[in-house]
C-alpha positions in Angstrom: -24.9 -1.5 -11.0 -22.4 -3.0 -9.0 -19.7 -0.2 -9.5 -16.4 -1.6 -7.9 -15.8 -4.0 -6.0 -11.3 -5.1 -5.4 -9.3 -7.9 -5.3 -7.9 -8.3 -2.1 -3.7 -9.3 -1.4 -2.1 -8.7 1.5 -1.9 -5.6 2.2 -2.0 -4.3 -1.5 -6.2 -3.6 -2.5 -6.2 -3.7 -6.3 -9.4 -1.8 -7.8 -11.6 -3.7 -10.1 -14.0 -1.4 -11.9 -17.4 -2.1 -13.0 -18.3 -3.8 -10.4 -20.2 -1.7 -7.1 -22.3 1.0 -6.5 -22.8 3.7 -3.7 -20.6 5.9 -1.3 -21.6 4.6 2.2 -18.7 5.2 4.2 -17.1 2.4 7.0 -18.5 3.0 10.9 -16.8 4.7 13.2 -16.8 2.2 15.4 -15.4 -1.5 14.8 -17.5 -4.9 15.2 -18.0 -6.7 18.3 -16.8 -9.8 18.8 -18.2 -12.9 20.5 -15.7 -14.1 23.3 -15.8 -17.2 25.5 -14.2 -18.6 28.3 -11.0 -19.8 27.4 -11.6 -22.9 27.6 -14.7 -23.3 25.9 -13.5 -20.8 22.5 -13.9 -22.9 19.5 -11.2 -22.8 16.8 -13.2 -19.5 14.9 -14.1 -15.7 16.5 -18.4 -14.5 15.5 -18.4 -10.7 15.0 -21.1 -9.0 15.1 -21.5 -5.8 13.2 -23.5 -3.8 11.7 -25.9 -5.1 9.6 -23.7 -8.4 9.4 -22.2 -11.5 11.6 -19.9 -13.4 10.5 -17.1 -15.9 11.3 -13.4 -15.3 11.3 -10.6 -17.0 11.8 -9.4 -17.3 15.6 -6.8 -14.8 16.8 -6.0 -13.4 12.9 -4.5 -9.4 13.6 -8.1 -7.2 12.6 -7.4 -3.5 11.5 -8.1 -1.6 14.0 -9.8 1.6 11.4 -11.0 -0.1 8.1 -11.1 1.6 5.3 -13.3 2.4 2.6 -15.9 0.0 1.8 -14.1 -2.4 4.6 -16.3 -3.2 7.7 -13.8 -5.6 8.3 -9.7 -6.5 7.8 -8.3 -8.9 9.0 -4.8 -10.7 7.5 -3.9 -13.9 9.0 -0.5 -14.0 8.0 1.2 -17.1 9.6 -1.0 -17.4 12.0 -1.8 -21.1 11.2 0.1 -21.8 8.1 3.6 -21.6 7.7 5.4 -18.1 7.0 6.6 -19.0 3.7 6.4 -21.4 1.1 8.4 -24.5 -0.7 9.7 -21.8 -3.1 11.1 -19.1 -0.5 8.7 -16.2 -1.0 6.5 -15.5 1.9 2.7 -16.6 1.8 0.2 -13.4 2.5 -3.3 -14.4 3.6 -6.0 -12.0 4.8 -9.9 -12.0 4.7 -12.0 -7.8 4.0 -16.3 -7.5 3.9 -17.2 -5.1 2.6 -20.4 -2.9 2.3 -22.5 -0.5 0.2 -25.2 1.3 -0.4 -28.5 0.2 -2.0 -28.2 -1.8 -5.7 -30.5 -2.3 -8.4 -28.6 -4.4 -9.8 -28.7 -8.5 -8.8 -25.6 -10.1 -6.9 -25.0 -12.4 -9.7 -24.8 -9.2 -12.2 -22.2 -7.8 -9.2 -20.0 -10.9 -9.5 -20.1 -11.3 -14.0 -18.9 -7.3 -14.2 -16.3 -8.0 -11.5 -15.1 -10.8 -13.6 -15.2 -8.8 -16.2 -13.5 -5.9 -15.2 -10.6 -8.2 -14.3 -9.2 -7.6 -18.4 -8.5 -4.0 -17.8 -6.0 -4.5 -14.5 -2.4 -4.7 -16.3 -0.9 -6.5 -13.5 -3.0 -9.0 -13.7 -3.4 -12.7 -15.1 -5.6 -15.0 -15.3 -4.5 -18.3 -14.2 -7.8 -19.7 -13.9 -11.9 -18.8 -13.0 -14.4 -21.2 -11.9 -18.0 -21.4 -13.0 -19.4 -18.0 -11.1 -21.8 -20.3 -8.2 -25.2 -19.3 -6.8 -25.8 -19.3 -3.8 -28.3 -19.4 -0.1 -26.5 -17.9 2.7 -28.3 -19.5 6.0 -30.7 -16.4 6.5 -32.2 -17.2 3.2 -30.2 -14.4 1.2 -28.3 -14.7 -1.9 -25.0 -14.1 -3.3 -22.9 -15.4 -6.0 -18.9 -17.1 -5.2 -16.4 -16.8 -7.3 -12.9 -18.5 -7.6 -10.2 -17.3 -9.1 -6.6 -18.3 -9.7 -4.2 -15.0 -10.7 -1.2 -14.0 -11.5 0.0 -10.6 -9.6 2.9 -8.5 -11.5 4.4 -11.2 -13.3 6.0 -12.2 -9.1 3.3 -13.7 -7.0 0.6 -16.1 -7.0 -3.4 -15.6 -5.1 -6.2 -17.6 -5.4 -9.4 -15.1 -4.7 -12.7 -15.9 -3.2 -15.5 -13.5 -3.6 -18.7 -13.7 -2.4 -21.5 -10.9 -3.7 -25.0 -10.9 -1.4 -27.3 -8.4 -1.2 -29.4 -7.7 2.5 -33.0 -6.9 2.9 -32.8 -3.3 2.6 -30.7 -3.7 -1.0 -27.3 -2.7 0.1 -24.7 -4.8 -1.2 -22.1 -7.3 0.5 -19.0 -8.3 -1.1 -16.8 -10.8 1.5 -13.2 -11.6 0.2 -10.2 -14.2 1.8 -6.8 -14.8 -0.1 -4.3 -17.2 -0.1 -1.5 -15.4 -1.9 2.3 -17.5 -2.7 5.7 -16.8 -4.6 4.4 -17.5 -8.9 5.8 -21.2 -9.3 4.8 -22.3 -5.0 2.6 -25.0 -5.8 1.2 -23.8 -1.9 -2.5 -23.2 -3.1 -2.8 -26.4 -5.6 -1.6 -28.7 -2.8 -3.3 -27.2 0.0 -7.9 -27.7 -0.9 -8.5 -28.2 2.7 -6.6 -24.7 3.4 -8.9 -23.1 0.3 -12.3 -24.9 1.4 -11.7 -24.4 5.4 -12.4 -19.9 4.0 -14.8 -20.3 1.8 -16.6 -21.3 4.7 -15.7 -18.1 6.6 -17.1 -16.6 3.4 -20.5 -18.8 3.0 -20.9 -17.5 7.0 -22.5 -13.9 6.4 -25.6 -13.8 7.6 -27.6 -10.7 7.8 -30.5 -12.1 10.2 -28.6 -12.8 13.4 -31.0 -15.4 14.7 -30.7 -17.5 12.0 -26.7 -17.4 12.1 -25.2 -20.9 11.6 -22.5 -22.2 12.7 -22.5 -25.5 10.9 -20.3 -25.2 8.2 -17.4 -23.6 9.2 -17.6 -26.1 11.9 -17.7 -29.3 9.6 -14.4 -27.3 7.4 -12.4 -28.0 11.2 -13.3 -31.0 11.7 -11.9 -33.6 10.7 -8.0 -31.8 11.0 -6.0 -32.3 7.6 -2.8 -31.7 7.6 -0.4 -28.8 4.8 2.2 -30.1 2.9 6.3 -29.9 3.8 7.5 -26.3 3.3 11.3 -24.9 3.4 10.5 -23.2 6.1 8.9 -25.8 8.1 10.3 -29.2 7.3 7.8 -31.1 10.0 4.2 -30.7 8.9 1.7 -28.6 9.6 -1.7 -28.9 11.1 -4.7 -27.7 10.2 -6.4 -24.3 10.9 -8.1 -25.8 13.9 -6.2 -27.4 15.5 -3.9 -23.7 15.3 -6.0 -21.3 16.0 -7.7 -23.3 19.1 -4.3 -23.2 20.5 -4.2 -19.9 20.5 
C-alpha cells in the first residue's frame, strides 16, 4: 500500500499519513544535470537521475543532500517570480522528486489515500481540491495528479501539485510543486499561467530516457505571459521563460 507522502511547503515538509510504502533511502550521489552552451540553453534544465529523467526550472537552488526519500529538492523563491505578494508576505516556490520501494497499489490509489490523510493534519485546512486526474507520461507510465489549495497554520495559503506514478519495477514516485503566499493573497488565483508552467515540469517525469519529451515544457514557456504587479515590484514581471533564460 501507499503509506506516506508529503506536501512540501518551502523548507517545511508536512507528512500526510496513509499514502506511500517503502524504506528505500535517497541515493548518496546527486542526479546529473544536462547542460548546453550558454547561447543555446533553454529556460529549463534536464535532470537525469537513477531511474528517472525530468525537466526543472533553470537556476533554481538545488539542495545538495536530499532528505528522506527525496532524490531531488529544489527551491525557486524569488527566481523568475516576485519575492513578496501584494500583501507583503513572502512567496515560496519549490519542487521535489521522491522515490519509494516496490508498491502493490496503483498511483490512483496512492493519490486517494494522500488526499484522505489531509483531514488528520490539524495544521492544514483544505480550501479547495480538484478531482484526481489520471494521466499518462511520455513513456506510457500511468500516473495520478492532485491539485489542492490549503491554508497552513491559518497564516499561509498554499497551492500544492502532486503527481503519483509507478515505474516498470513497481517503485513508487511522487513529484511535487508548490506556491505559498500570505493567507489573504490573490497571487495564486491571478497567476494561472505560473501554475500551468509548474504542472508542465511536474508531468515531465519519464522513466524511459529514450522517450523523454519536452513538448509540454516548450508550450508552457511559449508564448510568455505576464504576472500582476506586487507590492515589492510595481512593474509587470515577465513569465518564468524569460527570467530563467536570462540566468
